[in-house]
FIGU-294290 format. One record per residue (C-alpha): residue number from 0; x, y, z. Coordinates in nm, 3 decimals, decimal comma. Layout:
BEGIN
REC   i    east   north      up
REC NUM       X       Y       Z
...
***
This chain:
BEGIN
REC   i    east   north      up
REC   0   2,841   5,353   0,887
REC   1   3,070   5,041   0,877
REC   2   3,507   5,087   0,927
REC   3   3,686   4,792   0,781
REC   4   4,053   4,764   0,800
REC   5   4,262   4,462   0,710
REC   6   4,659   4,388   0,654
REC   7   4,728   4,195   0,314
REC   8   5,013   4,087   0,093
REC   9   5,108   3,900  -0,226
REC  10   4,952   3,681  -0,355
REC  11   4,645   3,807  -0,205
REC  12   4,703   4,163  -0,420
REC  13   4,615   3,989  -0,711
REC  14   4,778   4,008  -1,079
REC  15   5,027   4,255  -0,982
REC  16   5,211   4,020  -0,788
REC  17   5,321   3,816  -1,093
REC  18   5,481   4,121  -1,248
REC  19   5,661   4,227  -0,935
REC  20   5,762   4,224  -0,561
REC  21   5,475   4,426  -0,329
REC  22   5,525   4,511  -0,009
REC  23   5,256   4,448   0,300
REC  24   4,976   4,666   0,280
REC  25   4,680   4,805   0,524
REC  26   4,343   4,871   0,329
REC  27   4,126   5,108   0,528
REC  28   3,744   5,109   0,402
REC  29   3,461   5,277   0,500
REC  30   3,083   5,214   0,379
REC  31   2,807   5,411   0,399
REC  32   2,422   5,247   0,422
REC  33   2,145   5,366   0,401
REC  34   1,822   5,166   0,363
REC  35   1,506   5,294   0,265
REC  36   1,194   5,064   0,350
REC  37   0,863   5,073   0,215
REC  38   0,602   4,890   0,419
REC  39   0,225   4,827   0,353
REC  40   0,006   4,619   0,584
REC  41  -0,351   4,538   0,524
REC  42  -0,569   4,455   0,797
REC  43  -0,933   4,280   0,676
REC  44  -1,030   4,144   0,960
REC  45  -0,977   4,221   1,362
REC  46  -0,671   3,977   1,467
REC  47  -0,516   3,955   1,126
REC  48  -0,287   4,139   0,898
REC  49  -0,090   4,116   0,578
REC  50   0,192   4,256   0,525
REC  51   0,452   4,399   0,216
REC  52   0,816   4,535   0,209
REC  53   1,018   4,657  -0,019
REC  54   1,322   4,767   0,046
REC  55   1,567   5,030  -0,168
REC  56   1,931   5,006  -0,038
REC  57   2,203   5,252  -0,137
REC  58   2,610   5,134  -0,012
REC  59   2,907   5,411  -0,064
REC  60   3,223   5,230  -0,040
REC  61   3,548   5,409  -0,012
REC  62   3,937   5,304   0,036
REC  63   4,235   5,476   0,179
REC  64   4,564   5,236   0,105
REC  65   4,858   5,228   0,340
REC  66   5,188   5,068   0,409
REC  67   5,274   4,906   0,746
REC  68   5,497   5,210   0,813
REC  69   5,127   5,420   0,840
REC  70   5,271   5,606   0,490
REC  71   4,941   5,624   0,264
REC  72   4,962   5,570  -0,124
REC  73   4,765   5,537  -0,431
REC  74   4,803   5,183  -0,640
REC  75   4,974   5,222  -0,964
REC  76   4,768   4,937  -1,060
REC  77   4,367   4,787  -1,086
REC  78   4,299   4,657  -0,747
REC  79   4,054   4,358  -0,824
REC  80   3,909   4,323  -0,442
REC  81   3,825   4,732  -0,383
REC  82   3,715   5,045  -0,521
REC  83   3,577   5,397  -0,433
REC  84   3,200   5,310  -0,565
REC  85   2,821   5,366  -0,522
REC  86   2,544   5,111  -0,542
REC  87   2,196   5,094  -0,529
REC  88   1,926   4,867  -0,615
REC  89   1,594   4,720  -0,458
REC  90   1,664   4,428  -0,152
REC  91   1,499   4,143  -0,112
REC  92   1,120   4,185  -0,108
REC  93   0,941   4,039   0,211
REC  94   0,576   3,934   0,214
REC  95   0,404   3,831   0,582
REC  96   0,114   3,760   0,740
REC  97   0,024   3,809   1,133
REC  98  -0,222   3,702   1,360
REC  99  -0,224   3,885   1,721
REC 100  -0,491   3,837   2,030
REC 101  -0,525   4,021   2,384
REC 102  -0,557   3,858   2,701
REC 103  -0,581   4,157   2,986
REC 104  -0,325   4,389   2,923
REC 105  -0,079   4,151   2,748
REC 106  -0,091   4,106   2,367
REC 107   0,014   3,831   2,176
REC 108   0,132   3,802   1,782
REC 109   0,310   3,619   1,563
REC 110   0,410   3,629   1,196
REC 111   0,525   3,403   0,897
REC 112   0,660   3,518   0,600
REC 113   0,874   3,491   0,313
REC 114   1,170   3,696   0,156
REC 115   1,183   3,684  -0,224
REC 116   1,518   3,666  -0,416
REC 117   1,473   4,041  -0,559
REC 118   1,753   4,172  -0,455
REC 119   2,079   4,190  -0,680
REC 120   2,331   3,894  -0,582
REC 121   2,726   3,828  -0,755
REC 122   2,880   3,565  -0,856
REC 123   3,137   3,399  -0,626
REC 124   3,392   3,693  -0,511
REC 125   3,676   3,443  -0,354
REC 126   3,697   3,221  -0,631
REC 127   3,735   3,539  -0,855
REC 128   4,004   3,678  -0,610
REC 129   4,154   3,351  -0,619
REC 130   4,197   3,361  -1,002
REC 131   4,284   3,715  -0,990
REC 132   3,927   3,844  -1,139
REC 133   3,812   4,196  -1,023
REC 134   3,500   4,111  -0,819
REC 135   3,213   4,216  -0,589
REC 136   3,131   4,149  -0,256
REC 137   2,836   4,376  -0,208
REC 138   2,512   4,221  -0,252
REC 139   2,134   4,344  -0,194
REC 140   1,977   4,027  -0,122
REC 141   2,057   3,634  -0,059
REC 142   1,943   3,493  -0,428
REC 143   1,719   3,264  -0,203
REC 144   1,347   3,200  -0,125
REC 145   1,366   3,239   0,294
REC 146   1,096   3,207   0,559
REC 147   1,072   3,431   0,797
REC 148   0,881   3,360   1,148
REC 149   0,825   3,608   1,484
REC 150   0,682   3,618   1,784
REC 151   0,609   3,934   2,032
REC 152   0,461   3,992   2,355
REC 153   0,374   4,308   2,457
REC 154   0,199   4,488   2,795
REC 155   0,077   4,769   2,857
REC 156  -0,094   4,958   3,173
REC 157  -0,437   5,074   3,227
REC 158  -0,332   5,412   3,141
REC 159  -0,123   5,291   2,854
REC 160   0,133   5,520   3,019
REC 161   0,384   5,278   3,042
REC 162   0,439   4,944   2,834
REC 163   0,709   4,671   2,800
REC 164   0,739   4,468   2,450
REC 165   0,966   4,165   2,354
REC 166   1,025   4,019   2,059
REC 167   1,205   3,727   1,829
REC 168   1,231   3,725   1,455
REC 169   1,437   3,494   1,234
REC 170   1,494   3,440   0,886
REC 171   1,593   3,109   0,781
REC 172   1,804   3,032   0,492
REC 173   1,750   2,666   0,386
REC 174   1,944   2,649   0,042
REC 175   2,241   2,810  -0,158
REC 176   2,132   3,054  -0,448
REC 177   2,215   2,998  -0,855
REC 178   2,564   3,169  -0,791
REC 179   2,636   2,930  -0,474
REC 180   2,570   3,181  -0,203
REC 181   2,373   3,050   0,130
REC 182   2,365   3,364   0,344
REC 183   2,384   3,225   0,714
REC 184   2,041   3,193   0,929
REC 185   1,957   3,552   1,093
REC 186   1,764   3,614   1,426
REC 187   1,689   3,925   1,594
REC 188   1,573   3,941   1,945
REC 189   1,494   4,255   2,188
REC 190   1,334   4,381   2,497
REC 191   1,157   4,727   2,517
REC 192   1,043   4,972   2,780
REC 193   0,795   5,263   2,683
REC 194   0,697   5,576   2,852
REC 195   0,410   5,809   2,718
REC 196   0,499   6,169   2,917
REC 197   0,232   6,357   2,745
REC 198  -0,026   6,289   2,502
REC 199   0,104   6,126   2,147
REC 200   0,494   6,148   2,262
REC 201   0,666   5,802   2,328
REC 202   0,977   5,710   2,467
REC 203   1,190   5,423   2,478
REC 204   1,455   5,260   2,560
REC 205   1,572   4,864   2,535
REC 206   1,832   4,598   2,438
REC 207   1,890   4,371   2,087
REC 208   2,022   4,108   2,001
REC 209   2,158   4,030   1,677
REC 210   2,308   3,680   1,543
REC 211   2,399   3,592   1,211
REC 212   2,520   3,244   1,123
REC 213   2,822   3,136   0,897
REC 214   2,760   3,203   0,514
REC 215   2,868   2,919   0,231
REC 216   2,978   2,983  -0,098
REC 217   2,946   2,655  -0,326
REC 218   2,891   2,443  -0,017
REC 219   3,204   2,553   0,151
REC 220   3,261   2,746   0,502
REC 221   3,585   2,969   0,355
REC 222   3,765   3,071   0,657
REC 223   3,801   3,442   0,464
REC 224   3,408   3,482   0,419
REC 225   3,183   3,575   0,712
REC 226   3,202   3,292   0,968
REC 227   2,951   3,462   1,173
REC 228   2,898   3,715   1,484
REC 229   2,677   3,783   1,767
REC 230   2,596   4,170   1,845
REC 231   2,450   4,335   2,149
REC 232   2,296   4,692   2,085
REC 233   2,128   4,999   2,335
REC 234   1,830   5,106   2,192
REC 235   1,684   5,441   2,224
REC 236   1,384   5,587   2,048
REC 237   1,149   5,878   2,045
REC 238   0,814   5,903   1,892
REC 239   0,544   6,204   1,815
REC 240   0,163   6,083   1,677
REC 241  -0,084   6,300   1,556
REC 242  -0,403   6,271   1,346
REC 243  -0,313   5,941   1,298
REC 244   0,060   5,943   1,198
REC 245   0,365   5,907   1,381
REC 246   0,710   5,973   1,338
REC 247   0,976   5,808   1,518
REC 248   1,367   5,833   1,564
REC 249   1,586   5,502   1,675
REC 250   1,926   5,499   1,727
REC 251   2,094   5,125   1,828
REC 252   2,469   5,150   1,928
REC 253   2,683   4,821   2,013
REC 254   2,858   4,765   2,294
REC 255   2,952   4,387   2,305
REC 256   3,075   4,192   1,940
REC 257   3,121   3,828   1,965
REC 258   3,288   3,690   1,603
REC 259   3,306   3,363   1,496
REC 260   3,672   3,317   1,414
REC 261   3,899   3,570   1,283
REC 262   3,944   3,538   0,908
REC 263   4,078   3,751   0,633
REC 264   4,018   3,909   0,304
REC 265   4,142   3,697  -0,030
REC 266   4,261   3,368  -0,034
REC 267   4,297   3,194   0,251
REC 268   4,584   3,215   0,445
REC 269   4,650   3,577   0,434
REC 270   4,685   3,802   0,710
REC 271   4,424   3,765   1,022
REC 272   4,477   4,142   1,134
REC 273   4,177   4,269   1,089
REC 274   3,907   4,531   1,233
REC 275   3,503   4,561   1,165
REC 276   3,319   4,782   1,339
REC 277   2,984   5,025   1,300
REC 278   2,957   5,276   1,555
REC 279   2,549   5,337   1,553
REC 280   2,249   5,240   1,349
REC 281   2,001   5,558   1,286
REC 282   1,620   5,461   1,188
REC 283   1,348   5,746   1,117
REC 284   1,029   5,561   1,067
REC 285   0,689   5,769   0,953
REC 286   0,379   5,535   0,961
REC 287   0,015   5,612   0,893
REC 288  -0,324   5,438   0,958
REC 289  -0,592   5,460   0,689
REC 290  -0,929   5,328   0,816
REC 291  -1,177   5,213   0,529
REC 292  -1,454   5,156   0,811
REC 293  -1,783   5,353   0,664
REC 294  -1,916   5,628   0,849
REC 295  -2,253   5,714   0,946
REC 296  -2,381   6,021   0,774
REC 297  -2,618   6,253   0,983
REC 298  -2,883   6,454   0,818
REC 299  -2,848   6,808   0,940
REC 300  -3,132   7,098   0,844
***
């Protein structure tokens, strides 16, 4: 769930400004974002596995218009920037290979992969907005092939009752898409402590750091685009395993956000009075393990 508010006025409001004078406004937007991610991992060797991930995304958007005194109104003209709508589609497919090894109670792993440009992208929305054309900001992918590299380290007590793990994952975006969009590099890292009070049940508590670098459109950094941000999130989780399957619930709550620079929607020079917040990220996972190892058959009489 994302909540976004910003102030705007003519000429950023669009073509209506050429026909009449419009008072300054505050636009209040809410986004409900859901991602269903299917993952299949094949481990033909003891220390090497291969994985493919297919995400499907649903984004529902709503907007409320207010005058600067707080009075709500409904525009009698077409808003080229916002609309009430729901968008859905697949995201960027990820393929990767992972290797891992043990050293006593420690397990060290590394992953190399690629994200493939299967998600929907859009034409430069800022150029379209400046031209007074209806446009879309929501994308389901980057439009580029991006390298992914990750490392993880974990420790488990001899009884496996306690455990600690750490990871870092980076998605690099080395070039621009055919639409001129170059997403910012993304890095996510975290540390998690786990406790299993009874067989099959695991509890976790951790800290995540998510960083997204500046995006570019047609090679330019736009002051009204995404200039980058860093979020610190507290993470808590619970999981239960039975018969080779595990169901888990994870909740991440941001408690600190650093935005590279205040920026505005629309053309450069608009209002900088804006806020973008998300109260919580909720994840529900279901994992299963299938073994293809032949079983020994025992004859009975």
